[in-house]
N, C-alpha and C positions, 0 to 999 in steps of 0.2 A: 320593670322587674330587674332585680339584680341578685347576685349571689353566685356561689361556686357551681351551681347546677343550671344556670341560664346561659343562653347563647351570647348574651351581652358580656359575660364574664369569661366564657371560653373562647369566643371569637371576637377580639377587640376591633377587627376591621369588618365593617358590614358589607364589603364587596366580596362576593364569592371568588373562589380561585379562578384563574383565567379559563380553565376548561369549563367550569360551571357557568361562568359569566357568558362565555361564547355560546353555550347551549341555550341559555335563557334568552339571549339576544336573537339567536336563530329562530327559536320557537315563537317568540313574541313578534318578530318581523313577519314570519309566515302567517301567523294567526291574524294579525292586523291586515295583512295583504288580502286575506279572505273576508275581511269586513268585521272581524271580531273586535269589540271594544275592550281594551286592556286597562282595567282599573287596578291601581296598586296601592297598597297600604304598607308604609314603613314605620313601624312603631319605634319611637325613641329618637335619639340624636344620631343622625346618619352622616353629619358633616358634609363637606363639599363633594368629595369623590363618591361617597355612597349615594347622595342625592342625585348626582349626575348620572350614575348607573340606573337608578330607579326611573328617572325621567326617560332614559334611552329605551326602556322596555315597556313604556306606558303610552296609551293613546294621548293625542294632543287635543286641546290645550291641557297642560299640566294642571292648571287651576281647577279644572273639572274632573280630572281622572287620577291625580296623584294626591294621596292623603298621608299626613304625617302626624298622627296623634302622639302626644308625649307619654301616654301610658296605656297599658293593656286594658285598664278599667274603662277607657274611653271607647273601646271597640264596639260593644253592642249598639250604642246609640249611633255611632258613626256608620256602621254597616247598614242600619235601618235607613239613615239619611241617604246613603248611596243608593240603596235599592229604590227608595222613593223617587230619587231624582233621575235615575237612568233606565229603570224598568217600566215597560208600559203598564198602565193600570189594568187590573183584571176586568174582563167583559162579563 
């Protein structure tokens, strides 16, 4: 997505400000410490620094828990694939 009303146009740097990044890191670390699996989806081009931040708040390995679709249109199928791969089947 692009345009004057999207975050991509409003916020050229995909890394949140330091306060928000610190909060996200704190909460992600605490949740993962409690055994929560953190799956992240970063839509679009996050470049090096943005990708590094996303990886830092995600479960490991990144190949399993970090997703970077190129467009919002890819999300429905991606979300279904994620759910199919990490959620236990219904009994």
